[in-house]
C-alpha positions as CSV (number, residue, x, y, z in Angstrom):
1,X,144.2,13.8,-61.0
2,X,141.1,11.7,-60.0
3,X,137.8,13.2,-61.1
4,X,135.3,12.8,-58.3
5,X,132.3,13.4,-60.5
6,X,133.4,10.6,-62.8
7,X,134.1,8.3,-59.8
8,X,130.6,8.8,-58.5
9,X,128.9,8.4,-61.8
10,X,126.1,5.8,-61.4
11,X,126.8,5.5,-57.7
12,X,123.5,5.1,-55.8
13,X,124.3,7.5,-53.0
14,X,120.9,7.7,-51.4
15,X,120.5,3.9,-51.2
16,X,124.1,3.7,-49.9
17,X,123.3,6.2,-47.1
18,X,120.2,4.3,-46.1
19,X,121.9,0.9,-46.0
20,X,124.9,2.2,-44.1
21,X,122.8,4.2,-41.5
22,X,120.3,1.4,-40.9
23,X,123.1,-1.0,-40.2
24,X,124.9,1.4,-37.9
25,X,121.8,2.2,-35.9
26,X,121.0,-1.5,-35.3
27,X,124.6,-3.0,-35.0
28,X,126.8,-0.2,-33.5
29,X,129.0,-1.2,-30.6
30,X,128.1,0.2,-27.2
31,X,130.9,2.6,-26.4
32,X,131.1,5.2,-23.6
33,X,131.5,8.2,-25.9
34,X,128.3,7.2,-27.6
35,X,126.2,7.6,-24.5
36,X,125.4,11.1,-25.6
37,X,126.5,13.6,-28.2
38,X,128.2,16.1,-25.9
39,X,130.8,17.8,-28.1
40,X,133.5,17.8,-25.3
41,X,133.1,14.0,-24.8
42,X,133.2,13.4,-28.6
43,X,136.3,15.6,-28.8
44,X,138.2,13.8,-26.0
45,X,137.3,10.4,-27.5
46,X,138.4,11.3,-31.0
47,X,141.8,12.6,-29.8
48,X,142.3,9.5,-27.7
49,X,141.3,7.2,-30.6
50,X,144.0,8.6,-32.9
51,X,146.5,5.8,-33.5
52,X,145.1,3.9,-30.5
53,X,142.8,0.8,-30.2
54,X,139.3,1.2,-28.9
55,X,139.8,-1.4,-26.2
56,X,142.8,0.5,-24.9
57,X,141.0,3.9,-25.0
58,X,137.8,2.9,-23.0
59,X,139.4,2.8,-19.5
60,X,141.4,5.9,-20.2
61,X,138.3,7.7,-21.4
62,X,136.3,6.8,-18.2
63,X,139.2,7.9,-16.0
64,X,139.9,11.1,-17.9
65,X,136.2,12.2,-17.9
66,X,136.0,11.4,-14.1
67,X,138.9,13.7,-13.5
68,X,138.0,16.4,-16.1
69,X,134.3,16.1,-16.7
70,X,133.9,19.5,-18.3
71,X,135.7,21.9,-20.6
72,X,136.4,24.2,-17.6
73,X,137.8,21.3,-15.5
74,X,140.3,20.4,-18.1
75,X,141.2,24.0,-18.9
76,X,142.0,24.8,-15.3
77,X,143.9,21.5,-14.5
78,X,147.7,21.6,-14.0
79,X,149.4,20.1,-17.0
80,X,151.2,17.6,-14.8
81,X,147.8,16.1,-13.8
82,X,146.6,16.0,-17.5
83,X,149.8,14.2,-18.6
84,X,149.5,11.7,-15.7
85,X,145.9,10.9,-16.7
86,X,147.2,10.4,-20.2
87,X,150.1,8.2,-19.1
88,X,150.3,5.1,-21.2
89,X,148.3,6.3,-24.1
90,X,151.4,7.7,-25.8
91,X,151.6,10.6,-28.4
92,X,151.5,13.0,-25.5
93,X,151.4,16.1,-27.8
94,X,147.7,15.1,-28.2
95,X,147.1,15.7,-24.5
96,X,149.0,19.0,-24.5
97,X,147.2,20.3,-27.6
98,X,143.8,19.2,-26.3
99,X,144.3,21.1,-23.1
100,X,145.6,24.2,-25.0
101,X,142.6,24.1,-27.3
102,X,140.2,23.6,-24.4
103,X,141.6,26.6,-22.6
104,X,140.8,28.6,-25.8
105,X,137.3,27.3,-25.8
106,X,136.8,28.3,-22.2
107,X,138.3,31.7,-22.6
108,X,137.0,32.6,-26.1
109,X,133.8,30.7,-26.5
110,X,132.5,30.6,-22.9
111,X,133.2,26.9,-22.6
112,X,131.0,25.9,-25.6
113,X,132.9,23.9,-28.3
114,X,132.5,25.8,-31.6
115,X,130.0,24.4,-34.1
116,X,131.3,25.8,-37.4
117,X,134.2,24.5,-39.6
118,X,136.0,27.9,-39.6
119,X,136.0,28.3,-35.8
120,X,136.7,24.8,-34.7
121,X,139.5,24.4,-37.2
122,X,141.4,27.2,-35.5
123,X,141.8,25.2,-32.3
124,X,145.2,23.7,-31.6
125,X,145.4,20.0,-32.6
126,X,142.1,20.0,-34.3
127,X,142.7,18.9,-37.9
128,X,140.2,18.2,-40.7
129,X,139.3,14.7,-39.3
130,X,138.8,15.8,-35.7
131,X,136.8,18.9,-36.8
132,X,134.6,16.8,-39.1
133,X,134.0,14.1,-36.4
134,X,133.0,16.7,-33.7
135,X,130.8,18.7,-36.1
136,X,129.0,15.8,-37.6
137,X,128.6,13.6,-34.5
138,X,127.9,16.3,-31.9
139,X,126.2,19.0,-34.0
140,X,124.8,17.2,-37.1
141,X,126.9,19.3,-39.5
142,X,127.5,17.3,-42.8
143,X,131.3,17.6,-42.7
144,X,133.6,14.7,-43.8
145,X,135.7,12.9,-41.1
146,X,138.4,11.2,-43.1
147,X,140.9,9.0,-41.3
148,X,142.7,5.8,-42.3
149,X,139.7,3.6,-41.6
150,X,137.4,5.7,-43.7
151,X,139.9,6.0,-46.6
152,X,140.2,2.2,-46.6
153,X,136.4,1.8,-46.7
154,X,135.8,4.4,-49.3
155,X,138.7,3.3,-51.5
156,X,137.0,-0.1,-51.8
157,X,133.5,1.0,-52.1
158,X,134.1,3.7,-54.7
159,X,137.2,2.1,-56.3
160,X,139.9,4.8,-55.6
161,X,143.4,3.7,-56.7
162,X,145.3,6.5,-55.2
163,X,148.1,6.2,-52.6
164,X,146.5,7.0,-49.2
165,X,149.9,7.6,-47.7
166,X,150.2,10.9,-49.7
167,X,148.6,13.9,-48.0
168,X,147.1,15.1,-51.2
169,X,145.0,12.0,-51.5
170,X,143.0,12.9,-48.4
171,X,141.5,15.8,-50.4
172,X,140.0,13.3,-52.9
173,X,138.3,11.3,-50.1
174,X,137.0,14.5,-48.4
175,X,135.5,15.6,-51.7
176,X,133.9,12.2,-52.2
177,X,132.4,12.2,-48.7
178,X,131.0,15.7,-49.2
179,X,129.1,14.4,-52.2
180,X,127.7,11.2,-50.6
181,X,127.3,12.1,-46.9
182,X,123.8,12.1,-45.5
183,X,122.5,15.6,-45.0
184,X,119.7,14.3,-42.7
185,X,122.0,12.2,-40.4
186,X,125.6,12.9,-40.9
187,X,126.4,11.7,-37.4
188,X,125.2,8.1,-38.2
189,X,126.7,8.3,-41.6
190,X,130.3,9.2,-40.5
191,X,130.1,6.9,-37.5
192,X,128.8,4.1,-39.8
193,X,131.9,4.4,-42.0
194,X,134.1,4.3,-39.0
195,X,132.3,1.3,-37.6
196,X,132.4,-0.5,-40.9
197,X,136.1,0.0,-41.1
198,X,136.6,-1.2,-37.5
199,X,134.6,-4.4,-37.6
200,X,133.8,-5.4,-41.2
201,X,136.0,-3.7,-43.8
202,X,139.2,-4.5,-42.0
203,X,142.7,-4.1,-43.4
204,X,143.2,-7.8,-44.0
205,X,140.5,-10.4,-44.8
206,X,137.5,-8.1,-44.8
207,X,134.2,-9.7,-44.0
208,X,132.6,-8.9,-47.3
209,X,129.8,-11.5,-46.9
210,X,128.6,-9.6,-43.8
211,X,128.9,-6.1,-45.2
212,X,125.7,-4.1,-45.2
213,X,126.8,-2.1,-48.3
214,X,128.3,-5.0,-50.3
215,X,126.0,-4.3,-53.2
216,X,127.5,-0.8,-53.6
217,X,131.2,-2.0,-53.3
218,X,133.1,-1.8,-56.5
219,X,136.1,-3.6,-55.1
220,X,134.0,-6.6,-54.0
221,X,132.4,-6.9,-57.4
222,X,135.8,-6.6,-59.1
223,X,137.5,-8.9,-56.5
224,X,140.1,-6.2,-55.6
225,X,139.2,-5.7,-51.9
226,X,142.5,-7.2,-50.8
227,X,144.4,-4.9,-53.1
228,X,142.8,-1.7,-51.8
229,X,143.7,0.8,-50.4
230,X,147.0,1.6,-52.1
231,X,149.4,2.6,-49.4
232,X,153.2,3.0,-49.9
233,X,155.4,1.7,-47.1
234,X,156.9,4.0,-44.5
235,X,160.6,4.1,-43.9
236,X,161.8,1.7,-41.1
237,X,162.3,3.5,-37.8
238,X,165.9,4.8,-37.2
239,X,167.7,2.8,-34.5
240,X,168.8,4.8,-31.4
241,X,171.0,3.2,-28.7
242,X,170.3,4.6,-25.2
243,X,171.9,3.9,-21.8
244,X,169.5,4.5,-18.9
245,X,170.6,4.6,-15.2
246,X,168.3,4.0,-12.2
247,X,170.4,6.2,-9.9
248,X,169.9,6.4,-6.2
249,X,171.4,8.8,-3.7
250,X,172.7,7.9,-0.2
251,X,169.2,8.0,1.1
252,X,168.0,5.5,-1.4
253,X,165.9,8.0,-3.3
254,X,165.6,7.8,-7.1
255,X,166.9,10.4,-9.4
256,X,164.4,11.5,-12.1
257,X,164.4,14.4,-14.5
258,X,161.8,16.2,-16.6
259,X,162.1,16.3,-20.4
260,X,162.1,19.6,-22.2
261,X,158.8,21.3,-22.8
262,X,159.1,20.7,-26.6
263,X,160.1,17.8,-28.7
264,X,159.6,14.1,-28.2
265,X,157.7,13.2,-25.0
266,X,157.8,16.8,-23.9
267,X,157.2,17.5,-20.3
268,X,157.3,13.9,-19.1
269,X,159.6,12.6,-16.4
270,X,162.3,9.9,-16.9
271,X,165.4,8.3,-15.4
272,X,168.7,9.8,-16.5
273,X,169.7,8.5,-19.9
274,X,172.0,9.3,-22.8
275,X,171.9,8.6,-26.5
276,X,175.0,6.7,-27.1
277,X,177.8,7.7,-29.4
278,X,179.6,5.0,-31.4
279,X,182.6,3.4,-29.8
280,X,182.2,4.8,-26.2
281,X,181.6,2.7,-23.1
282,X,177.9,2.9,-22.1
283,X,178.7,3.2,-18.4
284,X,181.3,5.9,-18.9
285,X,179.0,8.0,-21.1
286,X,176.4,7.9,-18.2
287,X,179.0,9.0,-15.6
288,X,180.2,11.8,-17.9
289,X,176.7,13.0,-18.5
290,X,176.1,13.2,-14.7
291,X,179.2,15.3,-14.3
292,X,178.6,17.6,-17.2
293,X,174.9,18.1,-16.8
294,X,174.5,18.2,-13.0
295,X,178.0,18.7,-11.6
296,X,177.7,15.5,-9.6
297,X,179.5,12.2,-9.4
298,X,178.2,8.7,-10.3
299,X,179.1,5.1,-10.1
300,X,177.6,2.3,-12.1
301,X,177.0,-1.0,-10.3
302,X,175.1,-3.5,-12.5
303,X,173.5,-3.9,-15.9
304,X,169.9,-4.7,-15.1
305,X,168.1,-5.3,-18.4
306,X,167.9,-4.5,-22.1
307,X,164.8,-3.9,-24.2
308,X,163.5,-2.0,-27.2
309,X,160.7,0.6,-27.6
310,X,159.4,1.6,-31.0
311,X,158.1,5.0,-32.1
312,X,156.8,5.8,-35.6
313,X,160.2,7.2,-36.7
314,X,162.8,5.9,-34.3
315,X,163.5,2.7,-32.3
316,X,165.1,2.9,-28.9
317,X,167.5,0.2,-27.9
318,X,167.7,0.6,-24.2
319,X,170.3,-0.8,-21.8
320,X,169.4,-0.2,-18.1
321,X,171.9,0.1,-15.3
322,X,171.8,0.5,-11.6
323,X,174.0,3.1,-9.9
324,X,174.6,5.7,-7.2
325,X,175.0,9.5,-7.4
326,X,176.2,12.2,-5.2
327,X,176.5,16.0,-5.3
328,X,173.3,16.7,-7.3
329,X,171.0,19.5,-6.2
330,X,167.2,19.3,-6.8
331,X,165.6,21.8,-9.2
332,X,162.2,22.2,-10.8
333,X,163.3,19.6,-13.4
334,X,165.6,17.4,-11.3
335,X,164.1,15.5,-8.4
336,X,165.0,12.8,-5.9
337,X,161.9,10.7,-5.0
338,X,161.1,7.6,-3.1
339,X,159.3,4.6,-4.6
340,X,155.8,5.7,-3.6
341,X,156.3,9.2,-5.0
342,X,157.1,7.8,-8.5
343,X,153.3,7.3,-8.9
344,X,152.8,11.0,-8.9
345,X,154.8,11.6,-12.1
346,X,153.9,11.0,-15.7
347,X,156.6,8.7,-17.4
348,X,156.8,7.6,-21.0
349,X,156.0,3.9,-21.6
350,X,159.7,2.8,-21.7
351,X,160.4,4.3,-18.3
352,X,157.1,3.0,-16.9
353,X,158.5,-0.5,-17.7
354,X,161.7,0.4,-15.7
355,X,159.6,1.5,-12.7
356,X,157.6,-1.7,-12.9
357,X,160.4,-4.2,-13.5
358,X,163.4,-2.6,-11.7
359,X,162.0,-0.5,-8.9
360,X,159.0,-2.5,-8.0
361,X,160.3,-5.9,-9.2
362,X,157.0,-6.9,-10.8
């Protein structure tokens, strides 16, 4: 097991803090969540930024804060509205967990985001990284905020040859940060590490000659910056063939349904689809699904398009058909809607593409 005390032997932590913080204060990007240190804004931004690029997040952050400017606004909003505002960001469990946690803050803490590690860590969806980011940035509490960017930076600077894909390795990085974090300005320190990983200490071809903490970086001096961090490869996503039908009734209205309230893409709306079994005709499986699930009848007219959509663990291979249905009654989770009404519902990205290409012809 890596000995953190040995790792940090002879490391000039105070000078490292000064160099990193001075650089961040003068060179930081202008980002909307940095306009102030309101903990709710910091919280929303950190949840949105998980596994999502900064440029993608910016317009979503503006829109989300316009709709839900305070803890109370988000806590009291219908989940449908929250998911619609999140539409396109993906990883929708983030939005559901955020709203659930915000409701707890409104009910238990009077709308004030907790400022201690023990309390904030109890909130749904708030893991060690998010807790550390909110506490350090908004409240000035010297807590580590360790994500993939930070592990990459610290693995190079300190020289940590442990597999960052292993959950146990995060503890090493958290312990290192606890030792070297600035107690006077943990906000700038943690944001400085994040910024360094985003624009200088990048995964490939890091800009070492521009790095403000180059003199402290063991990987640079050893020439191992391209080898670190150590990260084992994930398994390839499992292929899942799916047939999707853009069904219309005799009035030309589109049939959509709501996904279950748990599991993948929970609570989102979609066109009728089936995961295909081997050997069966795609069209027949769709027709059988309509009969078995909804007691209706269906006809398939044309195959419209095929495309793929990749999740972290599965890869959808979608074949999209056009068809007609009859004998289906509407419920809370099954609707017939016209084209303009589709805008009111939150769809996963794959089905957004179908709306755009097939329904709207864009």
